[in-house]
C-alpha positions as CSV (number, residue, x, y, z in Angstrom):
1,M,-43.8,67.1,-53.2
2,T,-44.9,66.3,-49.4
3,R,-42.3,67.0,-46.9
4,F,-41.7,64.4,-44.2
5,T,-41.0,65.6,-40.6
6,L,-41.5,63.8,-37.4
7,D,-41.5,65.2,-33.7
8,W,-40.0,63.4,-30.9
9,L,-43.2,61.7,-30.0
10,H,-43.9,60.2,-33.4
11,T,-40.5,59.2,-33.9
12,V,-40.7,57.0,-30.8
13,V,-43.8,55.6,-31.8
14,L,-42.5,55.1,-35.2
15,L,-39.4,53.1,-33.8
16,G,-41.9,51.3,-31.5
17,A,-43.8,50.2,-34.7
18,V,-40.2,49.2,-36.5
19,Q,-39.6,47.0,-33.3
20,G,-42.7,45.5,-33.3
21,L,-42.2,44.3,-36.8
22,F,-38.9,42.9,-36.0
23,L,-40.6,41.3,-33.0
24,T,-43.2,39.7,-35.1
25,G,-40.8,37.9,-37.3
26,A,-38.9,36.5,-34.0
27,L,-41.9,35.4,-32.3
28,A,-43.6,33.7,-35.3
29,T,-40.5,31.6,-35.6
30,K,-39.6,30.2,-32.1
31,R,-40.3,26.6,-31.9
32,R,-41.2,26.8,-28.1
33,N,-44.9,26.9,-27.3
34,R,-45.7,27.9,-30.7
35,T,-49.4,28.5,-30.2
36,A,-48.6,31.2,-27.9
37,N,-45.7,32.7,-29.6
38,R,-47.7,33.2,-32.8
39,I,-50.7,34.8,-31.1
40,L,-48.0,37.1,-29.5
41,A,-46.4,37.7,-33.0
42,A,-49.9,38.6,-34.3
43,T,-50.3,41.0,-31.4
44,M,-47.0,42.9,-32.4
45,L,-48.0,43.0,-35.9
46,A,-51.3,44.9,-34.9
47,F,-49.6,47.1,-32.6
48,S,-47.1,47.7,-35.0
49,I,-49.6,48.9,-38.0
50,A,-51.6,50.7,-35.2
51,L,-48.5,52.6,-34.3
52,A,-47.8,53.3,-37.8
53,E,-51.1,54.9,-38.5
54,T,-50.5,57.3,-35.6
55,V,-47.5,58.5,-37.4
56,Y,-49.4,58.4,-40.9
57,H,-52.1,60.8,-39.3
58,A,-49.5,63.2,-38.6
59,G,-49.5,65.0,-41.9
60,Y,-49.1,62.0,-44.7
61,V,-52.9,61.1,-45.5
62,E,-52.8,63.4,-48.5
63,A,-49.6,61.8,-49.7
64,L,-50.8,58.3,-49.2
65,P,-54.6,58.3,-49.0
66,H,-55.3,54.7,-49.9
67,L,-53.9,53.6,-46.3
68,L,-56.6,55.6,-44.3
69,G,-58.4,53.5,-42.0
70,I,-56.4,50.3,-42.3
71,A,-55.8,50.1,-38.7
72,Y,-59.0,51.6,-37.3
73,P,-60.3,48.1,-36.7
74,L,-57.3,46.7,-34.8
75,P,-58.1,47.8,-31.4
76,F,-61.0,45.2,-31.2
77,L,-58.1,42.6,-31.6
78,F,-55.8,44.0,-28.9
79,G,-57.9,42.7,-25.9
80,P,-58.9,39.3,-27.4
81,L,-55.1,38.5,-28.8
82,V,-53.7,39.3,-25.2
83,Y,-56.3,37.2,-23.3
84,L,-55.4,34.1,-26.1
85,Y,-51.7,34.7,-25.7
86,A,-52.1,34.4,-21.5
87,L,-54.4,31.0,-22.1
88,S,-51.9,29.6,-24.6
89,A,-48.8,30.6,-22.6
90,A,-50.2,29.1,-19.4
91,D,-51.2,25.7,-21.3
92,R,-48.5,24.6,-23.8
93,S,-51.0,21.9,-24.9
94,R,-53.7,24.4,-25.9
95,R,-54.4,24.9,-29.6
96,L,-56.7,27.4,-31.3
97,S,-60.3,26.2,-32.0
98,W,-63.2,27.7,-33.9
99,R,-64.3,29.1,-30.6
100,D,-61.4,31.2,-30.6
101,A,-62.2,32.5,-33.9
102,L,-65.4,34.2,-31.9
103,H,-63.4,36.6,-30.7
104,L,-62.8,38.1,-34.0
105,I,-66.5,38.9,-34.6
106,P,-66.1,42.9,-33.6
107,F,-63.0,43.3,-35.6
108,L,-64.6,41.6,-38.8
109,A,-67.9,43.4,-38.3
110,T,-66.2,46.7,-38.1
111,I,-64.4,45.9,-41.5
112,V,-67.8,45.1,-43.0
113,W,-69.5,47.9,-41.9
114,G,-66.5,50.4,-43.1
115,L,-66.3,48.8,-46.7
116,P,-67.8,52.2,-48.1
117,I,-65.0,54.1,-46.9
118,Y,-62.4,51.7,-47.7
119,L,-63.8,51.7,-51.4
120,M,-63.6,55.4,-51.9
121,S,-61.2,57.2,-54.2
122,G,-58.0,58.7,-52.9
123,A,-59.5,62.3,-53.1
124,E,-62.8,61.1,-51.4
125,K,-60.7,59.5,-48.5
126,V,-58.6,63.0,-48.1
127,A,-61.9,64.7,-48.1
128,F,-63.3,62.3,-45.5
129,F,-60.2,62.7,-43.3
130,H,-60.7,66.5,-43.2
131,Q,-64.1,65.9,-42.1
132,L,-63.3,63.9,-39.4
133,Q,-61.0,66.5,-38.2
134,T,-63.7,68.9,-38.0
135,G,-65.6,66.5,-35.4
136,A,-68.2,65.3,-38.0
137,A,-67.8,61.7,-37.5
138,P,-70.1,59.0,-39.2
139,L,-72.1,56.7,-37.1
140,L,-69.6,53.8,-37.4
141,I,-67.1,55.8,-35.6
142,R,-69.3,57.3,-32.9
143,I,-70.6,53.5,-32.3
144,A,-67.1,51.7,-32.6
145,D,-64.8,54.1,-30.7
146,P,-66.6,53.8,-27.4
147,L,-67.1,49.9,-27.9
148,K,-63.4,49.7,-28.4
149,L,-62.9,50.9,-25.0
150,V,-65.4,48.8,-23.7
151,S,-64.1,45.8,-25.4
152,G,-60.4,46.5,-24.1
153,V,-61.6,47.0,-20.4
154,I,-63.6,43.6,-20.6
155,Y,-60.9,41.6,-22.0
156,T,-58.2,43.1,-19.6
157,G,-60.5,41.9,-16.9
158,L,-60.9,38.4,-18.2
159,T,-57.2,38.4,-18.5
160,I,-56.2,39.5,-15.2
161,S,-58.9,37.3,-13.7
162,F,-57.6,34.2,-15.7
163,L,-54.1,34.8,-14.4
164,R,-55.2,35.0,-10.9
165,R,-57.1,31.6,-11.0
166,H,-53.9,30.2,-13.0
167,R,-51.5,31.4,-10.2
168,E,-53.4,29.6,-7.7
169,R,-53.6,26.3,-9.8
170,V,-49.8,26.4,-10.2
171,K,-49.6,26.0,-6.6
172,E,-50.7,22.5,-7.2
173,S,-47.7,21.6,-8.9
174,Y,-44.8,23.9,-8.0
175,S,-42.9,24.8,-4.6
176,S,-41.3,27.9,-5.8
177,T,-43.5,29.9,-8.2
178,E,-40.2,31.9,-9.1
179,R,-39.2,29.3,-11.7
180,V,-42.7,29.5,-13.4
181,N,-43.3,32.3,-15.7
182,L,-46.2,34.2,-14.2
183,R,-44.3,37.4,-13.5
184,W,-44.3,38.1,-17.3
185,L,-48.0,37.5,-17.9
186,L,-48.9,39.4,-14.9
187,W,-46.8,42.2,-16.0
188,L,-48.5,42.0,-19.5
189,G,-51.9,42.0,-18.0
190,A,-51.1,45.1,-15.9
191,A,-49.5,47.0,-18.6
192,G,-52.5,46.3,-20.9
193,A,-55.0,47.3,-18.0
194,A,-53.0,50.7,-17.5
195,I,-53.1,51.6,-21.4
196,W,-56.9,50.9,-21.6
197,M,-57.5,53.1,-18.5
198,L,-55.2,55.7,-20.1
199,A,-57.5,55.4,-23.3
200,V,-60.7,55.8,-21.2
201,T,-59.4,58.8,-19.4
202,F,-58.3,60.6,-22.6
203,S,-61.5,59.6,-24.0
204,V,-63.4,61.5,-21.3
205,L,-61.3,64.6,-21.3
206,Q,-61.6,64.8,-25.1
207,S,-65.7,64.5,-24.8
208,T,-65.5,67.3,-22.2
209,G,-63.3,69.6,-24.3
210,F,-60.5,69.4,-21.9
211,M,-57.9,67.8,-24.5
212,Q,-57.8,67.6,-28.3
213,V,-58.5,64.2,-29.8
214,A,-55.2,63.9,-31.7
215,R,-52.8,64.6,-28.8
216,G,-55.0,62.1,-26.6
217,D,-54.6,59.4,-29.4
218,D,-50.9,60.2,-29.7
219,F,-50.1,59.7,-25.7
220,V,-52.2,56.4,-26.1
221,S,-49.9,55.5,-29.1
222,L,-46.8,56.5,-26.7
223,A,-47.9,54.3,-24.1
224,V,-48.3,51.1,-26.7
225,A,-44.9,52.0,-28.0
226,I,-43.4,51.6,-24.6
227,L,-45.5,48.3,-24.1
228,V,-43.9,47.0,-27.3
229,Y,-40.2,48.0,-25.9
230,G,-41.2,46.2,-22.7
231,I,-42.3,43.2,-24.8
232,G,-39.1,43.3,-26.7
233,Y,-37.0,43.2,-23.4
234,R,-39.2,40.7,-21.3
235,G,-41.1,38.7,-23.9
236,M,-38.3,37.4,-25.9
237,R,-36.7,36.3,-22.6
238,Q,-39.5,34.3,-20.9
239,P,-38.8,30.7,-20.1
240,E,-41.7,28.1,-20.8
241,I,-44.5,28.5,-18.5
242,F,-44.3,24.9,-17.6
243,R,-40.6,23.8,-17.6
244,Y,-41.4,20.5,-15.7
245,E,-44.1,17.9,-15.7
246,T,-47.1,19.2,-13.5
247,A,-50.4,17.6,-12.5
248,E,-51.7,18.6,-15.9
249,Y,-49.4,16.6,-17.7
250,P,-48.4,12.6,-17.5
251,V,-45.3,12.0,-15.5
252,Q,-42.7,10.3,-17.8
253,L,-40.7,7.8,-15.5
254,P,-37.0,7.5,-16.2
255,Q,-36.1,4.7,-18.6
256,P,-33.3,2.2,-17.8
257,G,-30.2,2.8,-19.5
258,A,-26.6,2.7,-19.3
259,G,-25.7,3.1,-15.5
260,T,-29.0,3.6,-14.3
261,A,-31.4,1.4,-12.6
262,P,-35.0,0.7,-13.8
263,A,-37.5,3.2,-12.3
264,P,-40.0,1.5,-10.1
265,A,-43.2,1.0,-11.7
266,P,-46.4,3.1,-10.5
267,E,-48.4,1.3,-7.6
268,Q,-51.4,-0.3,-9.0
269,E,-54.5,-0.8,-6.9
270,P,-56.2,-4.2,-7.1
271,A,-59.4,-4.1,-8.7
272,P,-62.2,-4.0,-6.1
273,A,-64.1,-7.0,-5.7
274,D,-68.0,-7.2,-6.3
275,G,-70.1,-5.4,-3.8
276,D,-66.8,-3.6,-2.4
277,T,-68.3,-0.1,-1.4
278,T,-64.6,1.4,-0.6
279,P,-65.1,5.2,-1.6
280,R,-62.9,6.3,-4.4
281,Y,-61.6,9.6,-5.1
282,E,-63.3,11.2,-7.8
283,R,-60.3,12.8,-9.7
284,S,-57.6,10.1,-9.6
285,G,-59.7,6.7,-8.9
286,L,-58.0,6.4,-5.5
287,T,-59.6,4.4,-2.9
288,D,-59.2,5.1,0.8
289,R,-56.9,2.4,1.4
290,E,-54.4,3.6,-1.4
291,A,-54.7,7.1,-0.1
292,N,-54.0,6.4,3.4
293,R,-50.7,4.4,2.1
294,L,-49.8,7.3,-0.1
295,K,-50.2,9.8,2.4
296,A,-47.9,7.7,5.1
297,A,-45.4,7.1,2.4
298,L,-45.4,11.0,1.7
299,L,-44.8,12.0,5.1
300,D,-42.2,9.6,5.6
301,L,-40.5,10.8,2.5
302,M,-40.5,14.3,3.6
303,D,-39.3,13.6,7.1
304,Q,-36.5,11.2,6.1
305,E,-35.2,12.4,2.7
306,R,-36.2,16.0,3.3
307,P,-36.6,16.7,-0.5
308,W,-38.0,20.1,0.4
309,H,-34.5,21.5,0.6
310,D,-34.5,21.6,-3.2
311,S,-36.1,24.9,-4.3
312,G,-36.9,23.6,-7.5
313,L,-38.9,20.6,-6.1
314,T,-42.1,19.8,-8.0
315,L,-45.2,17.8,-7.6
316,A,-43.9,15.6,-10.2
317,D,-40.6,15.1,-8.5
318,L,-42.5,13.6,-5.2
319,A,-44.7,11.6,-7.7
320,V,-41.8,9.7,-9.2
321,R,-40.1,9.1,-5.9
322,L,-43.5,7.7,-4.5
323,A,-44.0,5.6,-7.7
324,T,-47.3,7.3,-8.3
325,T,-48.7,9.8,-10.5
326,P,-49.2,13.9,-10.1
327,H,-53.1,13.3,-10.1
328,K,-53.0,10.8,-7.3
329,L,-50.5,12.8,-5.4
330,S,-52.3,16.3,-5.8
331,E,-55.6,14.4,-4.3
332,V,-54.0,13.2,-1.5
333,L,-52.6,16.7,-0.6
334,N,-55.9,18.2,-1.3
335,S,-58.3,15.7,0.5
336,E,-56.0,14.2,3.3
337,L,-53.9,17.1,4.2
338,G,-56.1,19.8,2.9
339,Q,-53.1,21.7,1.4
340,T,-51.9,22.6,-2.1
341,F,-48.8,21.2,-2.8
342,Y,-46.9,24.9,-2.8
343,D,-48.3,25.2,0.9
344,F,-47.3,21.8,2.1
345,V,-43.7,21.9,0.8
346,N,-43.5,25.6,2.3
347,G,-44.7,24.6,5.7
348,Y,-41.7,22.0,5.8
349,R,-39.5,24.8,4.8
350,V,-41.0,27.4,7.4
351,R,-40.6,24.9,10.2
352,E,-37.0,24.4,9.4
353,V,-36.3,28.1,9.5
354,Q,-38.3,28.1,13.0
355,R,-36.1,25.3,14.3
356,R,-32.7,27.0,13.4
357,I,-33.8,30.3,14.8
358,A,-34.8,28.6,17.9
359,A,-31.4,27.0,17.9
360,G,-29.7,30.2,17.9
361,E,-28.3,30.3,14.3
362,A,-30.1,33.5,13.5
363,R,-27.3,35.1,15.7
364,T,-24.7,34.2,13.1
365,M,-26.5,33.9,9.8
366,K,-29.0,36.1,8.1
367,L,-32.5,35.0,7.9
368,L,-32.3,35.0,4.2
369,S,-29.5,32.6,4.2
370,L,-31.5,30.2,6.7
371,A,-34.6,30.6,4.2
372,L,-32.4,29.8,1.3
373,D,-30.8,26.8,2.9
374,A,-34.5,25.5,3.7
375,G,-35.3,25.7,0.1
376,F,-37.0,29.0,-0.5
377,A,-36.0,30.7,-3.7
378,S,-36.4,34.3,-2.8
379,K,-37.1,36.5,0.0
380,S,-40.5,37.7,-1.1
381,T,-41.7,34.0,-1.1
382,F,-40.1,33.4,2.2
383,N,-41.7,36.3,4.1
384,L,-45.1,35.5,2.5
385,A,-44.9,31.8,3.6
386,F,-43.7,32.5,7.0
387,K,-46.6,34.8,7.5
388,K,-49.1,32.6,6.3
389,H,-47.8,29.5,8.5
390,T,-47.0,31.3,11.5
391,S,-48.9,34.8,11.5
392,Q,-45.7,36.3,12.2
393,T,-43.2,38.1,10.2
394,P,-39.6,36.1,10.4
395,S,-38.2,39.1,12.4
396,D,-41.1,39.2,15.0
397,F,-40.6,35.1,15.5
398,R,-36.6,36.0,15.8
399,Q,-37.3,38.5,18.4
400,A,-39.9,36.4,20.2
401,A,-37.4,33.6,20.5
402,G,-34.9,36.0,21.6
403,A,-32.4,34.8,18.9
């Protein structure tokens, strides 16, 4: 009878696999942003099976030979699943399509190519496993192993590139990105990149004889287990990527009800007469006259009502106040003012802090307090915005102002 024993590393990996299974069930049943959560659940399941196989290879192949190779194709899913999760988490309206299934081709091709191995008897699989330990790998493994690394690196690059572009798009609708769940996605992308680079490094060391294959695989599995623990801590707590209406989604104007006044109807531009050559904005259908009126109303609102004091201010909030749509307001900001919503609002906040520093208020209040009063949600955002708008740090500006 086989005696089952585990060292500390395999114990940590096995616990990671167990936690991954719990996360799979929890994520699969979450109602918010179901597509994204189900993709993350599939990712957790793939991680769990791969982690369990690491423990399985530690001495249990002869006892359970028919499980050999079950997790071998799974690394071809890691990169695509994380990439699709990022796409779906960043767009709650996104649904899986047949094009997404194309990402599964390497995974499915590996299974088909490996069918002769999967159909072996138990004794044949044990003999095959011992053959692999001597370094005699079949053509499938010699080709698939490096392709797994290539796939992981490529998809990591795609994921990080998408998140960087997405971060800029978010600035079209939010004045404080702290309220949007970008850090979680960036953390996940960076962690995935670190693990794939670790796998590449160990692969190179193994090919040059500086490290045993088994130990390199064990350390990569340990890194994956740590990632699973991190997803358990952060992934289950992440808010919706878009908790508010944005330029991507239509504004729902408040409905009249008990104690509330009817919301103003969005301003409608009269249809142009025949022969009217007034230029129209490509995205929103604005005419120059409407754009100029909306720009003037926007600047008046910002000066008179100072809505930028609200750290949670969104493009949709201003659109409702101006009785227009996010698309039109975004078009005016980009085309007429040459700024994203994020930079436009934070410019007002920076100027407010400058005014208060020049008035001497920095002598009795900390700069962070002034920033929070002006509508900034964090010190880091304040420092970056201040430097971008003034080419100075807040401290340098205060010193130059003699405050």
